[in-house]
C-alpha angles and dihedrals in degrees: 000000000000114000113254122230123199111189120204110248114257106265129200115259121222117260112259114272093232090057091045089056090051092051091047089052089055092050095048097083090057094062116008090171111024094176091060096041116118116206091210090061095051118104127190098265096087090046090051091052092045091052092050092049092046092051091046089053090050090051093047091052093042091236116180096204139020119210117203105192125183120211134188089267112025129326143257137226122214130185124209105223118181090343097310127100118236124186119225122209110293114268122228108293095222092059095060100098094040091050093051092046091050091054092048092050092051091046091051093240125148104267091193093057112082101147102076135040117267136193127214144154130225137190117200138170108238095177138357108299095004124104122182128201122209136183109218130203126181127204124190109231134175092271102036141292119333114208130200118193114196114201111231101211122215116246108298114249092233119047096160125123088249090066092063096068097243118160116239095264093047091047092054092049093048093046092053093048094048092052093054113113095234144000141091122287119188132196113196136187143104126297111290096024095117099257096140092049089053090053090049089053090052092048091048090054091051097041114115143119092269094062135061108218123190128181135185118197140168090251121351098229103170121047115226118196112233095021122108099226125192128187120215114247106182095176088061092045096255103134130162090263094048091050091047092054090048091051090057088062091050097071094247128186097186127025125191119196113192093216139351104227106157145023095262094055092043093050094050092045093051093047091048089053089052094052102060104286131116107229123194122190147144138239135188107242135126097245144354099273090051090058091064092051091046093057091050090049090050089058108266112146108249094227091053092048092048091053095047107037115095105164142353124201126189122197148180133186120234125189119253116235113243104256091210096062112015113133134201112265110194115211131190118259089242091056093048092048091049090051090058107265115142123230095255090057092056098077099136093299119139129191128244127240136202120269111166132235142169092277092061096032091248095300100108094224133079120191130334138260131204125247115199146196109203116195118181113198109245128191089259089052090051090054090054091048092052088051090053091241118188129245095266094053091048091047092051091052091047089053092052088050090057096253106155123220127242088254090056091052093047093050089052087059090050090050093054093046097249095122141007127263091241091054094048093049093046092052099047140042131223107262 
């Protein structure tokens, strides 16, 4: 029997103590004597400064989200950095309500309404010459309103295929599929796995004066020059399916659908791909073969899907080890075999692990990189799709056609020292 290996889930590391001291020093002017502070005497100025400093800290750490969480006594602020939440030193308790109100005012939310969730958007200058955009959501909890601020990044400097982390063979396959005149291309994975950024890279590659590109998203968060972008507004009746049908009357060459959620959207997307358009979209499935089965389950006719589908990619994001402090982390041969490494890869090599230093703020990781499963749709695959084959049958065929799994891709990143074994195993499953 093959040895089993149960990795510990990647857990957040505490922020370095030196940095904590620096943050505490920033917070000190807001409440030099918290025990003597009187909430009734507090105006908005300290809350304004605290918000600015908190957003600056989020920018400096490249946090994707800020969580403002009220408690029975006080509150806490956490930053999501490279997919993991980290708590910063607790802010002054008496500034909680003023801080939350300040955010809601800037996001143009109803400050008097605290009983139902609200959505808003704010733009704020965090430093001279730098403006940040955030999407804001409020949630009424037992102890007050919880806020989540999602940073809406500016257009990444690099939107090439090379930026996605594809290996040379995967890159060649993706490039060929993107340049096809028509067909359906799917990117699948869980929330936060970088699917939308991959679609933006594809659109960027196709963008030019000779093509008409249209996209519908929920919402359109990054503006792309040369792309006709539409945001879903369901309350007004503008759904993915409605936008798709409108696109077909706009003489499109390339259509991007942020997500296929229902049978109607899937049906229109597949038929558009069959009638001379290149359609790009995403799904939420564990791997590439499962995306095919999901579309059939949604209600797409297998013969239509087989005719339209050109390629499916699945992806995850794994954290990059900090190059300044990563350390060797010897593992037993049994553990490495159980993780999925083959015998020829175990030639005295050992993986690295996270340590933590000033450069990475004590976390041990800096940034993330994609790991991918790229599955082109072959004639044999089309025959299985027409026969309504299940995920396991499709996966077996993909394996015989030399399509690697997500675990294979993640272990490659462990092998080259990009990430740790614990991170790779936490992000992927054994196929």
